[in-house]
VOMIRO-435563 format. One record per atom (N, C-alpha, C, O): atom name; x, y, z. Coordinates in pm, 1 decimal. Example, Ala and Ser with C-alpha at 12.3 -4.5 7.8 and 13.67 -1.06 7.14 Angstrom:
BEGIN
NODE atom     east    north       up
NODE    N   1319.0   -569.0    780.0
NODE   CA   1230.0   -450.0    780.0
NODE    C   1320.0   -330.0    780.0
NODE    O   1423.6   -331.9    846.5
NODE    N   1285.0   -225.0    708.0
NODE   CA   1367.0   -106.0    714.0
NODE    C   1290.0      3.0    787.0
NODE    O   1340.9    113.8    803.9
This chain:
BEGIN
NODE atom     east    north       up
NODE    N  -2605.0  -3649.8   4394.5
NODE   CA  -2465.6  -3638.5   4362.0
NODE    C  -2389.0  -3601.4   4490.0
NODE    O  -2433.8  -3515.7   4566.2
NODE    N  -2278.3  -3663.1   4512.9
NODE   CA  -2202.1  -3631.8   4633.9
NODE    C  -2144.1  -3490.5   4629.8
NODE    O  -2129.3  -3430.0   4523.7
NODE    N  -2112.7  -3441.5   4745.7
NODE   CA  -2059.5  -3306.7   4760.0
NODE    C  -1930.5  -3288.1   4680.7
NODE    O  -1910.4  -3182.9   4620.0
NODE    N  -1844.0  -3386.9   4680.3
NODE   CA  -1715.8  -3378.4   4608.5
NODE    C  -1739.3  -3363.7   4458.3
NODE    O  -1663.8  -3293.4   4391.2
NODE    N  -1840.8  -3427.5   4405.3
NODE   CA  -1871.3  -3416.9   4262.5
NODE    C  -1915.5  -3274.4   4228.4
NODE    O  -1877.7  -3219.0   4125.2
NODE    N  -1997.2  -3216.0   4318.5
NODE   CA  -2041.2  -3078.9   4294.8
NODE    C  -1923.6  -2980.8   4300.5
NODE    O  -1916.7  -2886.5   4221.7
NODE    N  -1834.2  -3003.2   4391.6
NODE   CA  -1715.9  -2916.9   4400.9
NODE    C  -1631.9  -2930.2   4274.5
NODE    O  -1580.7  -2830.7   4223.1
NODE    N  -1617.7  -3051.3   4224.7
NODE   CA  -1542.0  -3074.6   4101.4
NODE    C  -1607.7  -3004.0   3983.5
NODE    O  -1539.5  -2941.7   3902.1
NODE    N  -1739.4  -3013.6   3974.4
NODE   CA  -1812.1  -2947.1   3865.7
NODE    C  -1797.2  -2795.3   3878.0
NODE    O  -1774.6  -2726.2   3778.6
NODE    N  -1810.1  -2744.4   4000.1
NODE   CA  -1795.1  -2601.0   4021.9
NODE    C  -1654.6  -2552.5   3983.3
NODE    O  -1639.6  -2449.5   3917.7
NODE    N  -1554.1  -2626.6   4024.2
NODE   CA  -1417.3  -2590.5   3987.0
NODE    C  -1396.6  -2595.3   3835.7
NODE    O  -1330.0  -2508.6   3779.2
NODE    N  -1452.9  -2694.8   3771.2
NODE   CA  -1441.3  -2706.0   3625.7
NODE    C  -1508.4  -2587.4   3557.4
NODE    O  -1454.8  -2531.2   3462.0
NODE    N  -1626.0  -2550.0   3606.9
NODE   CA  -1697.9  -2435.5   3549.6
NODE    C  -1616.9  -2307.7   3570.0
NODE    O  -1606.6  -2226.8   3477.8
NODE    N  -1559.9  -2287.7   3687.1
NODE   CA  -1478.9  -2169.3   3713.3
NODE    C  -1355.7  -2164.8   3623.9
NODE    O  -1321.4  -2059.4   3570.3
NODE    N  -1289.3  -2278.4   3607.8
NODE   CA  -1170.4  -2284.1   3521.3
NODE    C  -1207.7  -2251.3   3377.4
NODE    O  -1137.4  -2175.5   3310.6
NODE    N  -1316.6  -2307.4   3329.9
NODE   CA  -1360.5  -2281.5   3192.5
NODE    C  -1400.6  -2135.5   3176.3
NODE    O  -1370.0  -2073.3   3074.5
NODE    N  -1469.5  -2080.4   3276.9
NODE   CA  -1510.8  -1940.7   3270.8
NODE    C  -1390.6  -1847.7   3262.3
NODE    O  -1386.7  -1759.0   3177.0
NODE    N  -1292.6  -1867.3   3349.7
NODE   CA  -1176.1  -1779.3   3348.1
NODE    C  -1090.3  -1800.5   3223.7
NODE    O  -1027.5  -1706.4   3175.3
NODE    N  -1087.0  -1920.7   3172.7
NODE   CA  -1015.9  -1944.0   3046.5
NODE    C  -1086.2  -1870.7   2932.6
NODE    O  -1020.2  -1813.2   2846.0
NODE    N  -1218.9  -1872.3   2931.8
NODE   CA  -1294.6  -1802.0   2828.4
NODE    C  -1273.3  -1650.8   2838.6
NODE    O  -1257.7  -1583.5   2736.7
NODE    N  -1272.6  -1597.3   2960.8
NODE   CA  -1247.7  -1454.6   2980.0
NODE    C  -1107.8  -1419.3   2930.9
NODE    O  -1089.4  -1317.1   2864.8
NODE    N  -1010.3  -1501.7   2962.2
NODE   CA   -874.0  -1477.8   2915.5
NODE    C   -864.7  -1480.3   2764.1
NODE    O   -799.0  -1395.1   2704.4
NODE    N   -929.6  -1576.9   2701.9
NODE   CA   -927.5  -1584.4   2555.2
NODE    C   -998.3  -1464.7   2492.8
NODE    O   -955.6  -1413.6   2389.3
NODE    N  -1106.0  -1420.6   2556.0
NODE   CA  -1176.6  -1303.4   2505.7
NODE    C  -1086.3  -1180.2   2511.3
NODE    O  -1085.9  -1099.4   2418.4
NODE    N  -1010.7  -1165.5   2618.6
NODE   CA   -917.1  -1053.1   2629.6
NODE    C   -808.6  -1061.7   2522.8
NODE    O   -768.9   -960.1   2465.9
NODE    N   -761.3  -1182.0   2496.1
NODE   CA   -660.6  -1200.1   2391.0
NODE    C   -717.5  -1159.0   2256.0
NODE    O   -649.6  -1093.6   2176.9
NODE    N   -841.9  -1197.1   2229.5
NODE   CA   -906.2  -1160.2   2102.8
NODE    C   -918.1  -1008.6   2091.7
NODE    O   -894.7   -953.0   1984.4
NODE    N   -953.5   -941.8   2199.0
NODE   CA   -964.9   -796.0   2196.0
NODE    C   -828.8   -729.7   2171.2
NODE    O   -819.4   -632.6   2096.2
NODE    N   -725.6   -781.6   2233.4
NODE   CA   -591.0   -728.2   2210.0
NODE    C   -547.5   -752.1   2065.2
NODE    O   -486.6   -664.9   2003.1
NODE    N   -578.5   -869.1   2012.5
NODE   CA   -541.5   -897.6   1873.5
NODE    C   -616.0   -807.2   1775.9
NODE    O   -560.3   -768.6   1673.2
NODE    N   -740.1   -773.2   1806.2
NODE   CA   -813.3   -680.0   1720.4
NODE    C   -747.0   -542.3   1722.2
NODE    O   -734.2   -477.4   1618.4
NODE    N   -705.5   -498.7   1839.9
NODE   CA   -638.1   -369.1   1850.6
NODE    C   -506.6   -371.1   1772.6
NODE    O   -473.5   -274.6   1703.7
NODE    N   -433.0   -479.5   1783.2
NODE   CA   -306.7   -492.2   1709.6
NODE    C   -334.1   -493.2   1559.6
NODE    O   -258.6   -433.8   1482.6
NODE    N   -440.6   -559.5   1517.6
NODE   CA   -476.1   -564.4   1375.8
NODE    C   -505.6   -424.7   1322.3
NODE    O   -460.3   -389.0   1213.5
NODE    N   -580.9   -345.7   1397.8
NODE   CA   -611.8   -209.5   1354.8
NODE    C   -483.9   -125.3   1345.6
NODE    O   -466.6    -47.8   1251.5
NODE    N   -395.9   -141.0   1442.8
NODE   CA   -270.6    -66.5   1441.3
NODE    C   -184.4   -106.9   1322.3
NODE    O   -125.4    -21.6   1255.9
NODE    N   -177.2   -236.3   1295.5
NODE   CA    -96.2   -283.0   1182.6
NODE    C   -154.3   -236.1   1049.4
NODE    O    -79.2   -206.0    956.6
NODE    N   -286.6   -229.5   1038.8
NODE   CA   -347.0   -177.9    915.8
NODE    C   -306.8    -32.3    894.8
NODE    O   -276.9      8.7    782.6
NODE    N   -306.1     45.8   1002.7
NODE   CA   -264.9    186.2    991.7
NODE    C   -117.9    196.1    952.6
NODE    O    -81.2    280.5    870.8
NODE    N    -34.1    111.3   1009.9
NODE   CA    108.9    113.3    978.4
NODE    C    131.7     74.3    833.0
NODE    O    212.2    136.7    763.8
NODE    N     62.3    -27.5    786.8
NODE   CA     78.4    -71.2    648.0
NODE    C     33.4     39.3    553.0
NODE    O     96.1     62.3    449.6
NODE    N    -75.1    107.3    588.1
NODE   CA   -119.3    220.1    505.4
NODE    C    -14.9    329.4    500.7
NODE    O     10.8    386.1    394.5
NODE    N     45.6    359.7    614.3
NODE   CA    150.8    460.6    618.5
NODE    C    272.7    420.8    538.0
NODE    O    333.3    504.0    470.4
NODE    N    308.6    293.9    545.0
NODE   CA    422.6    244.9    467.7
NODE    C    392.6    254.6    318.3
NODE    O    481.2    285.0    238.5
NODE    N    268.2    228.7    281.3
NODE   CA    230.4    241.9    140.5
NODE    C    244.3    385.3     91.4
NODE    O    290.9    409.5    -19.9
NODE    N    203.4    480.2    175.3
NODE   CA    216.1    621.7    138.3
NODE    C    363.0    660.0    125.1
NODE    O    401.8    728.1     30.2
NODE    N    444.0    615.9    220.3
NODE   CA    587.6    645.2    213.5
NODE    C    648.6    582.5     88.4
NODE    O    732.1    644.0     22.0
NODE    N    607.4    461.9     56.9
NODE   CA    658.6    394.2    -62.0
NODE    C    621.9    470.8   -189.2
NODE    O    703.5    483.6   -280.4
NODE    N    498.9    521.2   -194.4
NODE   CA    457.8    597.9   -312.2
NODE    C    534.7    728.7   -323.8
NODE    O    572.3    769.5   -433.7
NODE    N    558.3    794.6   -210.5
NODE   CA    625.8    924.0   -214.0
NODE    C    776.1    910.9   -238.3
NODE    O    840.6   1007.3   -279.5
NODE    N    831.3    794.8   -213.6
NODE   CA    974.3    773.9   -235.6
NODE    C    996.7    676.8   -350.6
NODE    O   1082.8    589.0   -344.1
NODE    N    917.9    694.2   -455.9
NODE   CA    931.4    604.3   -569.8
NODE    C   1068.5    622.1   -633.9
NODE    O   1134.3    724.4   -614.9
NODE    N   1110.0    523.4   -708.4
NODE   CA   1243.3    524.3   -767.1
NODE    C   1252.7    625.2   -880.8
NODE    O   1151.4    668.8   -935.5
NODE    N   1373.0    660.6   -914.5
NODE   CA   1398.9    760.3  -1017.4
NODE    C   1348.1    717.9  -1155.0
NODE    O   1292.6    802.6  -1224.9
NODE    N   1363.2    593.0  -1198.9
NODE   CA   1319.4    559.5  -1335.5
NODE    C   1173.0    591.7  -1363.4
NODE    O   1135.4    609.1  -1479.4
NODE    N   1090.5    600.0  -1261.1
NODE   CA    949.9    633.7  -1284.2
NODE    C    930.8    776.1  -1332.7
NODE    O    834.8    803.8  -1404.5
NODE    N   1019.8    867.5  -1295.4
NODE   CA   1006.5   1007.8  -1333.4
NODE    C   1123.0   1054.9  -1420.3
NODE    O   1131.8   1173.4  -1452.5
NODE    N   1210.8    965.4  -1457.7
NODE   CA   1330.9   1002.7  -1533.1
NODE    C   1297.7   1064.5  -1668.4
NODE    O   1362.3   1161.3  -1708.6
NODE    N   1199.3   1011.7  -1739.1
NODE   CA   1163.3   1066.6  -1870.6
NODE    C   1115.0   1210.5  -1858.0
NODE    O   1149.5   1295.5  -1940.1
NODE    N   1035.9   1237.4  -1756.3
NODE   CA    986.0   1373.5  -1735.0
NODE    C   1100.8   1469.9  -1703.6
NODE    O   1104.4   1581.9  -1754.6
NODE    N   1192.7   1426.3  -1620.8
NODE   CA   1307.5   1510.9  -1585.6
NODE    C   1393.2   1536.1  -1709.0
NODE    O   1435.7   1649.1  -1733.0
NODE    N   1418.6   1432.3  -1786.6
NODE   CA   1499.6   1449.5  -1909.0
NODE    C   1432.9   1543.9  -2008.2
NODE    O   1500.0   1623.1  -2074.4
NODE    N   1300.8   1535.0  -2017.9
NODE   CA   1230.0   1624.5  -2110.4
NODE    C   1240.5   1768.9  -2063.8
NODE    O   1254.7   1859.5  -2146.0
NODE    N   1233.8   1791.2  -1934.4
NODE   CA   1244.7   1928.0  -1882.2
NODE    C   1386.4   1982.7  -1895.2
NODE    O   1404.4   2104.0  -1905.3
NODE    N   1486.3   1896.3  -1895.1
NODE   CA   1625.2   1940.7  -1903.2
NODE    C   1678.7   1946.1  -2046.3
NODE    O   1794.7   1982.0  -2066.2
NODE    N   1599.0   1912.2  -2144.4
NODE   CA   1644.7   1912.2  -2285.0
NODE    C   1693.4   2049.0  -2330.5
NODE    O   1796.2   2056.1  -2397.9
NODE    N   1624.7   2158.1  -2297.1
NODE   CA   1677.2   2290.3  -2338.2
NODE    C   1814.2   2319.7  -2275.8
NODE    O   1898.8   2382.0  -2339.9
NODE    N   1836.3   2276.4  -2153.9
NODE   CA   1964.8   2297.8  -2089.0
NODE    C   2073.2   2218.6  -2161.7
NODE    O   2184.1   2267.7  -2182.3
NODE    N   2039.7   2095.9  -2200.0
NODE   CA   2136.1   2013.9  -2274.1
NODE    C   2170.1   2076.9  -2408.5
NODE    O   2285.9   2077.8  -2450.4
NODE    N   2068.1   2129.3  -2475.4
NODE   CA   2092.0   2193.4  -2605.8
NODE    C   2186.7   2311.6  -2594.0
NODE    O   2276.0   2329.4  -2676.8
NODE    N   2166.5   2393.0  -2489.6
NODE   CA   2254.0   2508.7  -2469.9
NODE    C   2394.0   2461.8  -2434.2
NODE    O   2491.9   2518.9  -2482.2
NODE    N   2405.7   2359.0  -2351.0
NODE   CA   2537.4   2309.7  -2311.8
NODE    C   2610.3   2248.2  -2431.2
NODE    O   2732.2   2262.1  -2442.0
NODE    N   2539.4   2181.5  -2519.8
NODE   CA   2602.8   2124.9  -2638.3
NODE    C   2649.7   2232.7  -2736.1
NODE    O   2747.2   2212.4  -2808.4
NODE    N   2582.6   2344.2  -2738.7
NODE   CA   2620.4   2449.8  -2833.9
NODE    C   2741.7   2529.9  -2785.1
NODE    O   2801.5   2604.5  -2862.6
NODE    N   2777.5   2515.3  -2660.3
NODE   CA   2890.7   2592.0  -2606.8
NODE    C   3021.6   2527.9  -2644.9
NODE    O   3127.9   2578.4  -2608.8
């Protein structure tokens, strides 16, 4: 094989190698981002649960305030 062919093959191998290293780094960064996003989504879920809407607890609040309503109605 001529010298120029070997240089071409060597350059192709180097380009492929560095492209593979770059893609591997991208995959590692994406994994880190995925872990961070999972933590954020979990935190958002907790915040969502703790800030639930009033209708979910309205019956309980009304039941606790019934004696107050009775006294206010009798006045």
